[in-house]
C-alpha positions as CSV (number, residue, x, y, z in Angstrom):
1,M,-142.6,28.6,66.4
2,S,-140.8,28.3,62.9
3,K,-142.7,29.6,60.2
4,K,-145.1,28.0,57.2
5,L,-143.6,27.7,53.5
6,H,-145.5,26.7,50.8
7,I,-143.4,26.0,47.6
8,V,-144.7,25.3,44.0
9,S,-142.4,23.7,41.4
10,L,-143.8,24.3,37.8
11,G,-142.1,23.1,34.1
12,C,-139.5,20.3,33.7
13,T,-137.4,18.1,36.3
14,K,-134.4,20.5,35.9
15,N,-136.6,23.0,37.7
16,L,-137.3,20.9,40.6
17,V,-134.0,20.8,40.9
18,D,-133.6,24.2,41.4
19,T,-136.8,24.2,43.5
20,E,-135.2,21.4,45.6
21,V,-131.8,23.9,46.0
22,M,-134.4,26.7,47.4
23,M,-136.0,24.2,49.8
24,G,-132.6,23.5,51.0
25,R,-131.7,27.0,52.1
26,L,-135.0,27.3,53.9
27,Q,-134.9,24.1,56.1
28,N,-135.8,26.1,58.9
29,Y,-139.8,26.6,57.7
30,E,-141.9,24.4,58.2
31,L,-143.3,23.0,54.8
32,T,-147.1,22.9,54.4
33,Q,-149.7,22.0,51.5
34,E,-152.4,24.8,52.7
35,S,-151.0,28.4,51.4
36,E,-153.8,29.8,53.3
37,E,-151.4,28.9,56.5
38,A,-148.0,29.8,54.3
39,D,-146.1,32.5,55.8
40,V,-144.0,32.8,52.4
41,I,-145.0,31.2,49.0
42,I,-142.7,30.7,46.5
43,V,-143.4,29.9,42.5
44,N,-140.4,28.9,40.6
45,T,-142.5,29.2,37.2
46,C,-141.5,28.1,33.8
47,G,-141.3,30.3,30.4
48,F,-141.1,27.6,28.0
49,I,-144.4,28.0,25.4
50,D,-147.2,29.9,26.3
51,A,-149.4,27.3,28.0
52,A,-146.5,26.6,30.8
53,K,-146.4,30.9,30.6
54,E,-150.3,30.9,31.3
55,E,-150.1,28.2,34.5
56,S,-147.3,30.1,35.8
57,L,-149.2,33.1,36.0
58,N,-152.6,31.7,36.9
59,T,-150.7,30.1,39.4
60,V,-149.5,33.0,41.0
61,M,-152.2,34.8,40.7
62,N,-154.5,32.0,42.3
63,L,-151.8,31.9,45.2
64,H,-152.5,35.5,45.8
65,D,-155.9,35.0,46.0
66,T,-155.8,33.3,49.2
67,R,-152.9,34.0,50.9
68,R,-152.6,35.9,54.2
69,D,-152.3,39.5,54.2
70,D,-148.6,39.5,56.1
71,S,-147.4,36.8,53.7
72,L,-144.5,37.0,51.3
73,L,-145.8,36.0,47.8
74,V,-142.2,34.7,45.5
75,M,-142.0,34.7,41.8
76,A,-138.8,33.2,40.5
77,G,-137.8,31.1,37.7
78,C,-138.0,31.1,33.8
79,L,-140.7,33.4,33.4
80,S,-139.7,35.7,35.8
81,E,-136.5,35.9,34.7
82,R,-137.5,36.0,30.8
83,Y,-140.3,39.1,31.7
84,Q,-138.5,40.8,34.5
85,E,-139.0,43.7,33.5
86,E,-142.5,43.5,32.3
87,L,-143.8,41.5,35.6
88,S,-141.8,43.5,37.9
89,Q,-144.2,46.2,36.6
90,E,-147.4,44.7,36.1
91,L,-147.6,42.0,38.8
92,S,-148.2,44.5,41.8
93,E,-149.3,40.8,43.6
94,V,-145.9,39.8,44.1
95,D,-143.5,40.8,47.0
96,I,-140.1,39.1,45.4
97,F,-138.9,38.8,42.1
98,T,-136.0,36.6,40.9
99,G,-135.0,34.5,38.0
100,V,-132.6,32.2,37.2
101,G,-129.3,32.5,38.9
102,D,-130.3,33.2,43.1
103,Y,-131.8,30.3,44.2
104,D,-129.4,29.2,46.9
105,K,-129.5,33.4,47.8
106,I,-133.4,32.9,48.6
107,D,-133.0,33.1,52.0
108,E,-131.3,36.4,52.0
109,L,-133.6,37.4,49.4
110,L,-136.2,36.8,51.9
111,A,-134.4,38.2,55.0
112,E,-133.6,41.8,53.1
113,K,-137.5,41.4,51.0
114,Q,-135.4,42.1,48.0
115,S,-135.8,41.4,44.2
116,R,-133.2,40.1,42.4
117,F,-131.6,39.1,39.2
118,S,-128.4,37.8,39.1
119,E,-126.3,37.9,35.9
120,E,-125.1,34.5,36.1
121,V,-127.4,31.4,35.9
122,Y,-127.3,29.5,38.6
123,L,-125.7,25.9,38.4
124,I,-125.6,23.7,41.3
125,D,-122.3,22.4,43.2
126,G,-122.3,21.2,46.3
127,A,-125.1,23.3,47.7
128,E,-127.5,21.0,49.9
129,R,-131.2,20.0,48.1
130,V,-134.1,18.8,49.7
131,V,-135.0,15.8,47.3
132,T,-138.7,15.7,46.9
133,G,-141.4,12.6,45.6
134,S,-138.7,9.6,46.6
135,S,-136.4,8.2,48.8
136,Y,-134.8,6.1,46.1
137,H,-134.9,8.4,43.3
138,A,-133.0,12.0,42.1
139,Y,-132.5,14.1,39.6
140,I,-129.1,15.2,39.0
141,K,-128.7,18.3,36.8
142,L,-125.7,18.1,34.6
143,S,-125.2,21.5,33.1
144,E,-127.5,24.7,32.4
145,G,-128.3,26.6,29.2
146,C,-128.1,25.8,25.7
147,N,-126.0,26.3,22.5
148,Q,-128.3,25.2,20.2
149,T,-130.6,27.4,17.8
150,C,-133.3,25.1,17.4
151,S,-135.8,27.8,15.2
152,F,-138.8,27.4,17.9
153,C,-137.0,27.6,20.8
154,A,-136.1,30.6,23.6
155,I,-134.4,28.7,26.0
156,P,-131.0,30.1,25.2
157,S,-132.4,34.0,25.3
158,F,-132.6,33.4,29.1
159,K,-130.4,30.3,30.2
160,G,-127.5,31.6,28.2
161,K,-124.6,29.1,26.8
162,L,-124.1,25.5,27.9
163,H,-122.5,26.1,31.1
164,S,-121.4,22.4,32.4
165,R,-121.0,21.0,35.9
166,N,-117.6,19.6,36.0
167,L,-117.1,15.6,36.8
168,D,-116.2,15.7,40.5
169,S,-119.2,17.8,41.8
170,V,-121.7,15.9,39.3
171,A,-120.1,12.5,41.1
172,S,-119.8,13.8,44.7
173,E,-123.5,14.8,44.6
174,V,-124.2,11.2,43.5
175,E,-122.2,9.9,46.5
176,K,-123.7,12.7,49.1
177,L,-127.6,11.1,47.9
178,V,-126.1,7.7,47.6
179,A,-124.9,7.5,51.6
180,R,-128.7,9.3,52.1
181,G,-130.1,5.9,50.7
182,Y,-130.5,6.8,47.3
183,Y,-129.6,4.1,44.8
184,D,-131.8,5.4,41.3
185,F,-130.3,8.9,39.3
186,S,-132.2,10.5,35.9
187,F,-129.3,13.1,34.8
188,V,-130.9,15.6,33.1
189,S,-130.3,18.9,31.4
190,Q,-131.2,21.2,28.3
191,D,-129.2,19.3,26.0
192,S,-127.6,16.2,28.0
193,S,-125.5,15.1,25.6
194,S,-123.5,17.9,25.1
195,Y,-122.3,17.8,28.7
196,L,-118.8,18.9,29.1
197,R,-118.5,20.5,25.4
198,D,-118.0,23.7,26.7
199,Q,-115.1,22.0,28.3
200,N,-113.6,21.2,25.5
201,M,-114.8,17.6,25.7
202,K,-116.9,16.4,23.1
203,D,-118.0,12.8,24.8
204,G,-118.2,14.2,28.3
205,L,-121.6,11.9,28.8
206,I,-119.0,8.4,28.5
207,H,-117.2,9.9,30.8
208,L,-119.8,10.9,33.3
209,I,-121.0,7.2,32.7
210,K,-117.8,5.6,33.4
211,R,-117.3,7.8,36.5
212,I,-120.8,7.0,37.8
213,E,-120.2,3.3,37.5
214,L,-117.9,3.5,39.8
215,I,-119.6,4.7,42.7
216,D,-120.4,2.3,45.5
217,G,-124.3,2.2,45.8
218,V,-125.7,2.8,42.5
219,K,-128.0,0.6,41.1
220,S,-130.3,2.3,38.6
221,A,-129.3,5.5,36.2
222,R,-130.6,6.9,32.9
223,I,-130.0,10.1,31.1
224,L,-132.7,12.3,29.8
225,Y,-132.7,14.8,26.8
226,L,-130.6,13.5,24.1
227,Y,-129.8,16.1,21.3
228,P,-129.7,14.0,18.0
229,S,-126.5,16.4,16.2
230,T,-124.3,15.9,19.2
231,T,-125.3,12.2,20.3
232,S,-122.5,10.3,19.1
233,M,-122.8,6.5,18.0
234,K,-119.8,6.0,20.4
235,L,-122.0,7.3,22.7
236,L,-125.1,5.0,22.3
237,Q,-122.9,2.3,22.6
238,E,-121.1,3.1,25.6
239,I,-125.1,3.1,26.8
240,A,-125.4,-0.4,25.7
241,S,-122.8,-1.7,26.7
242,S,-123.2,-0.1,30.7
243,E,-124.3,-2.3,33.5
244,L,-125.5,0.2,35.1
245,F,-127.5,2.5,33.0
246,H,-130.5,1.4,31.1
247,N,-131.0,1.1,27.3
248,Y,-133.1,4.8,27.9
249,F,-133.0,7.0,24.9
250,D,-134.8,10.2,25.5
251,M,-134.2,12.1,22.5
252,P,-136.8,14.3,21.1
253,I,-136.0,14.6,17.5
254,Q,-139.3,16.9,17.1
255,H,-139.7,16.0,13.1
256,I,-138.7,13.6,10.6
257,N,-139.4,15.6,7.1
258,D,-136.0,16.6,5.6
259,D,-137.3,20.0,4.8
260,M,-138.9,20.6,8.3
261,L,-136.0,19.5,10.4
262,R,-133.8,22.4,8.0
263,L,-136.1,24.8,9.4
264,M,-136.6,24.3,12.7
265,K,-132.3,24.1,12.4
266,R,-132.2,20.9,14.1
267,G,-128.9,19.9,12.9
268,F,-129.3,16.2,11.5
269,G,-131.4,15.5,8.8
270,K,-133.6,12.3,8.5
271,E,-130.9,9.6,7.9
272,K,-129.2,10.7,10.5
273,T,-131.8,10.5,12.8
274,L,-132.8,7.2,11.5
275,E,-129.8,5.7,12.1
276,Q,-129.5,6.5,15.5
277,L,-133.1,5.6,16.1
278,H,-132.6,2.3,14.5
279,F,-129.9,1.8,16.3
280,M,-131.2,2.4,19.6
281,R,-134.4,0.1,19.0
282,S,-132.3,-2.9,18.4
283,L,-130.7,-2.5,21.7
284,P,-131.9,-5.5,24.4
285,H,-134.4,-3.9,26.6
286,S,-134.1,-0.9,24.8
287,F,-136.6,2.2,25.7
288,V,-136.8,5.2,23.5
289,R,-138.9,8.4,24.2
290,T,-139.2,11.1,21.8
291,S,-141.3,14.0,21.5
292,F,-142.6,16.3,18.0
293,I,-144.0,19.8,17.2
294,V,-146.9,20.0,15.1
295,G,-148.0,23.5,13.1
296,H,-144.2,24.6,13.1
297,P,-144.4,27.4,10.6
298,Q,-144.4,26.4,6.5
299,E,-145.0,22.6,8.1
300,S,-147.4,21.3,4.8
301,E,-149.9,18.7,5.7
302,A,-148.1,15.8,3.5
303,M,-144.8,16.9,5.5
304,F,-147.2,16.2,8.9
305,E,-148.6,13.2,7.0
306,Q,-144.5,11.8,7.1
307,M,-144.6,12.2,10.3
308,C,-147.8,10.5,11.4
309,D,-146.5,7.6,8.8
310,F,-143.4,7.5,10.7
311,V,-144.6,7.5,14.4
312,E,-147.0,4.4,12.9
313,E,-144.5,2.6,11.7
314,F,-141.0,3.1,14.3
315,G,-142.3,1.7,17.5
316,F,-141.7,4.7,19.8
317,D,-142.2,3.6,23.8
318,R,-143.4,7.0,24.3
319,I,-144.1,10.1,23.2
320,N,-144.9,13.9,23.6
321,V,-146.7,15.9,21.1
322,F,-146.1,19.5,21.4
323,S,-148.4,22.2,19.9
324,Y,-146.3,25.1,18.3
325,S,-145.7,28.1,20.1
326,D,-144.9,31.6,19.0
327,E,-142.2,32.4,20.7
328,E,-140.9,36.3,20.7
329,G,-137.0,36.4,19.7
330,T,-136.9,32.8,18.1
331,P,-136.3,32.5,14.1
332,A,-139.7,31.0,13.8
333,F,-141.5,33.7,15.5
334,D,-140.5,35.8,12.2
335,M,-141.0,33.0,9.3
336,S,-143.7,33.1,6.8
337,E,-146.9,30.7,6.3
338,H,-147.4,30.6,10.0
339,I,-150.1,27.5,10.5
340,D,-154.1,28.6,11.9
341,E,-153.9,27.8,15.6
342,A,-156.8,25.2,14.3
343,L,-155.3,23.4,12.4
344,I,-152.5,23.3,14.9
345,A,-154.8,21.5,17.3
346,K,-156.5,19.1,14.9
347,R,-152.8,17.7,13.8
348,A,-151.8,18.2,17.6
349,E,-155.3,15.5,18.3
350,I,-154.0,13.3,15.6
351,L,-151.0,12.7,16.1
352,G,-151.5,12.6,19.7
353,D,-153.9,9.7,19.2
354,L,-151.0,7.7,17.3
355,A,-148.7,7.9,19.8
356,H,-151.4,6.8,22.9
357,T,-151.7,3.9,19.8
358,S,-147.6,3.8,20.3
359,E,-148.0,3.6,24.0
360,L,-150.1,0.5,24.1
361,Q,-148.5,-1.3,21.8
362,S,-145.1,-0.9,23.6
363,L,-147.2,-1.7,26.8
364,E,-148.6,-5.2,25.1
365,K,-145.0,-6.1,24.5
366,L,-144.3,-6.4,27.8
367,V,-147.3,-9.0,28.6
368,G,-145.9,-12.3,29.8
369,T,-142.4,-11.4,30.3
370,T,-140.4,-11.1,34.0
371,I,-139.1,-7.0,34.5
372,E,-137.3,-5.5,36.8
373,V,-140.0,-3.5,39.2
374,I,-139.9,-0.9,42.0
375,V,-142.7,-0.8,44.2
376,D,-143.6,2.5,45.7
377,S,-146.9,2.8,47.7
378,E,-150.3,1.8,48.1
379,S,-152.0,2.4,45.0
380,D,-155.1,5.1,44.5
381,E,-157.2,2.8,42.3
382,H,-158.0,0.0,44.9
383,E,-156.5,-1.0,48.4
384,Y,-155.7,-4.4,47.1
385,L,-153.6,-3.1,44.5
386,L,-149.6,-1.7,44.9
387,S,-148.2,0.9,42.3
388,A,-145.2,-0.1,40.8
389,R,-142.6,1.2,37.7
390,A,-140.2,-0.7,35.5
391,L,-137.2,0.0,37.0
392,N,-135.7,1.9,33.4
393,W,-138.8,3.8,33.1
394,A,-138.0,7.2,34.0
395,V,-139.8,8.7,36.9
396,E,-143.5,9.6,36.8
397,I,-143.8,10.3,33.0
398,D,-143.3,6.3,31.6
399,G,-146.5,4.8,33.5
400,E,-147.4,2.9,36.8
401,I,-147.8,-1.0,36.9
402,Y,-150.3,-2.5,39.6
403,I,-148.7,-5.5,41.7
404,N,-151.3,-7.6,42.2
405,D,-150.1,-10.5,43.4
406,N,-146.9,-11.4,45.3
407,E,-145.3,-15.1,45.0
408,L,-143.3,-14.1,48.1
409,E,-143.6,-15.8,51.7
410,D,-143.2,-11.8,53.1
411,E,-144.9,-8.8,52.8
412,L,-143.6,-6.5,49.9
413,E,-141.8,-3.4,51.2
414,F,-141.9,-0.1,49.5
415,N,-138.9,1.4,47.7
416,T,-137.4,-1.8,46.7
417,I,-136.6,-3.7,43.5
418,Y,-138.2,-6.8,42.9
419,K,-138.6,-8.8,39.9
420,A,-142.5,-9.1,38.4
421,K,-144.1,-11.5,35.8
422,I,-146.4,-9.1,33.8
423,T,-149.6,-10.8,33.6
424,E,-152.3,-8.4,32.1
425,L,-152.9,-4.8,30.2
426,V,-155.7,-3.5,31.6
427,G,-156.6,0.0,29.5
428,N,-153.6,1.4,29.7
429,K,-152.2,-0.3,32.7
430,L,-150.0,-3.3,33.2
431,L,-150.9,-5.8,35.9
432,G,-147.7,-7.9,37.6
433,C,-146.7,-10.7,40.2
434,V,-143.9,-10.2,41.8
435,I,-142.1,-13.4,41.7
436,A,-138.0,-12.5,43.2
């Protein structure tokens, strides 16, 4: 009988790709949702901010409490890498520790029952993945590490400097996935707009776009995690002219006040950031997603109010709101005038409400329009509803559309692109009728 594997991927989609690499190395194991049955339990952890670290630790400890005595518990990923010495000493519950450099060697670590932290960060290049969650969409990791020096971010301290995959490696992975039936792709990294800069190529994403457009079978693509100061207007224009890449712009700007952007070491001030955002917004069928951090040291009430006013005025399609997290080793950690946690929570709630309103306004604009959607499955909401996603939306994070009517003679097929007329907004869910 094959051994059973229970695996948990926490944090970002970039972590998910690494988890899928581990699953590719362990295909001789039978996957199980029941951790109590598993011979091996792996948690790919996140070490980005306090909430993510707490979730990672709680997940590991909860799985330990219910696992079999003879099972192996593995703690992998960012949190394990960032605090490898402390965790190795304090978490006796964990059998094997590994960081961000050995995802493709997980089978060896299990066979040897040995912890390992390689010096080099792992970057997928030809490894077989078990793509999860979809039979038509896959994330493609472009690079690892980051050359930015944002005041609040600890990622470069444990992921290192930018290390890009070469273009042939990326194209080859997409081609192999297309051959397996995948046609929708999201390209991700810590700073996607810096792709290939470590190989002396300034606008690497432009070369990527042109290369992916040559691959037969790719029907839909988007780029996630653009960084303001490494995103050129030339790149934005290239995305706008592409027939394959959506006008989907995911750019976390974090703030809009000039003084705060300088304190955050974001590279760009308000004027250039606005120039980019307004150009994105002006494009047909554009979708603009961003994120903001509230409560960074020295954020005054006036700075916060300026950010709130901007959110109300601009009309973002989606906004993530993060409360500042004090991370040791970052410039912000040693800054003066830290904001009280209660005030940070209050500001996060205020901005979160504005973000929700902005999302509803974005959804309302789609009522009465005809858009391309992908029908994914039956809805959890009701047996007569189907769950769909706008083709240009990112998987899982941008929402769900309920299909409640079909004008076609044939029954709708899952994982298929249709044209749907959006008829109504109920709560925060759009309703649509498939027409072609």
